[in-house]
DOTORVEX-466882 format. One record per residue (C-alpha): residue in one letter; residue number from 0; x, y, z. Coordinates in nm, 3 decimals. Layout:
REM residues N
> rest | nr | x | y | z
> A | NUM | X | Y | Z
...
END
This chain:
REM residues 90
> rest | nr | x | y | z
> M | 0 | -0.234 | -1.777 | 0.399
> D | 1 | -0.296 | -1.547 | 0.102
> A | 2 | -0.518 | -1.242 | 0.131
> G | 3 | -0.606 | -0.927 | -0.055
> A | 4 | -0.654 | -0.574 | 0.070
> E | 5 | -0.748 | -0.229 | -0.048
> I | 6 | -0.573 | 0.028 | 0.169
> I | 7 | -0.644 | 0.402 | 0.169
> V | 8 | -0.377 | 0.621 | 0.329
> Q | 9 | -0.481 | 0.973 | 0.430
> G | 10 | -0.272 | 1.270 | 0.533
> L | 11 | 0.023 | 1.445 | 0.370
> V | 12 | 0.096 | 1.153 | 0.138
> Q | 13 | 0.124 | 1.306 | -0.210
> G | 14 | 0.435 | 1.486 | -0.333
> V | 15 | 0.653 | 1.334 | -0.059
> G | 16 | 0.779 | 1.013 | -0.224
> F | 17 | 0.506 | 0.801 | -0.068
> R | 18 | 0.430 | 0.587 | -0.373
> Y | 19 | 0.797 | 0.497 | -0.422
> Y | 20 | 0.822 | 0.420 | -0.047
> V | 21 | 0.524 | 0.181 | -0.078
> Y | 22 | 0.671 | 0.027 | -0.393
> E | 23 | 1.001 | -0.049 | -0.221
> A | 24 | 0.829 | -0.193 | 0.088
> A | 25 | 0.593 | -0.409 | -0.122
> R | 26 | 0.878 | -0.546 | -0.334
> R | 27 | 1.078 | -0.626 | -0.020
> L | 28 | 0.777 | -0.810 | 0.129
> K | 29 | 0.705 | -0.993 | -0.199
> V | 30 | 0.343 | -0.884 | -0.233
> Q | 31 | 0.172 | -0.796 | -0.562
> G | 32 | -0.057 | -0.513 | -0.666
> Y | 33 | -0.024 | -0.140 | -0.714
> V | 34 | -0.011 | 0.200 | -0.549
> R | 35 | -0.160 | 0.519 | -0.693
> N | 36 | -0.251 | 0.873 | -0.599
> L | 37 | -0.620 | 0.954 | -0.576
> P | 38 | -0.775 | 1.290 | -0.675
> S | 39 | -0.880 | 1.335 | -0.310
> G | 40 | -0.514 | 1.365 | -0.204
> D | 41 | -0.514 | 1.016 | -0.054
> V | 42 | -0.304 | 0.720 | -0.171
> Q | 43 | -0.464 | 0.386 | -0.263
> V | 44 | -0.277 | 0.058 | -0.227
> V | 45 | -0.431 | -0.258 | -0.375
> V | 46 | -0.233 | -0.561 | -0.268
> E | 47 | -0.240 | -0.941 | -0.266
> G | 48 | -0.009 | -1.189 | -0.100
> N | 49 | 0.071 | -1.346 | 0.232
> R | 50 | -0.154 | -1.189 | 0.497
> G | 51 | 0.133 | -1.151 | 0.743
> M | 52 | 0.336 | -0.966 | 0.480
> I | 53 | 0.040 | -0.738 | 0.404
> E | 54 | 0.012 | -0.663 | 0.776
> D | 55 | 0.385 | -0.576 | 0.775
> L | 56 | 0.321 | -0.347 | 0.478
> V | 57 | 0.039 | -0.174 | 0.669
> R | 58 | 0.278 | -0.108 | 0.958
> S | 59 | 0.519 | 0.051 | 0.710
> L | 60 | 0.237 | 0.262 | 0.564
> R | 61 | 0.149 | 0.398 | 0.908
> A | 62 | 0.507 | 0.524 | 0.943
> G | 63 | 0.553 | 0.645 | 0.585
> P | 64 | 0.862 | 0.816 | 0.446
> R | 65 | 1.026 | 1.097 | 0.641
> A | 66 | 0.846 | 1.385 | 0.459
> A | 67 | 0.499 | 1.228 | 0.487
> H | 68 | 0.248 | 1.270 | 0.767
> V | 69 | -0.002 | 0.981 | 0.783
> N | 70 | -0.329 | 1.066 | 0.958
> R | 71 | -0.527 | 0.750 | 0.885
> V | 72 | -0.488 | 0.409 | 0.723
> H | 73 | -0.813 | 0.235 | 0.628
> I | 74 | -0.792 | -0.134 | 0.532
> T | 75 | -1.060 | -0.337 | 0.355
> W | 76 | -0.968 | -0.705 | 0.339
> T | 77 | -1.070 | -0.877 | 0.014
> D | 78 | -1.052 | -1.215 | -0.152
> V | 79 | -0.747 | -1.296 | -0.360
> V | 80 | -0.823 | -1.265 | -0.732
> H | 81 | -0.468 | -1.316 | -0.867
> H | 82 | -0.482 | -1.019 | -1.104
> F | 83 | -0.123 | -0.918 | -1.031
> T | 84 | 0.218 | -1.067 | -1.108
> E | 85 | 0.423 | -0.783 | -0.956
> F | 86 | 0.388 | -0.459 | -0.763
> E | 87 | 0.374 | -0.134 | -0.959
> I | 88 | 0.329 | 0.239 | -0.927
> R | 89 | 0.034 | 0.371 | -1.127
END
């Protein structure tokens, strides 16, 4: 079943390779969307695809790359709008 999600990751997540880590995980899980840094210091992930794969991505986000320290992952589930054909870093 397809789903969409906006995910905000808080903690030490900028300047530690987090966006590339998300990109690699998303490509491996075959979900579409993007990841970007926010001015607040958080990282935003907007994603669409198989709900189970998105849940796997969220588990990866909670772990993060070695240099990151994730304090909180907030997920807002959304409808699928099919705006994306791939996953990208913005």
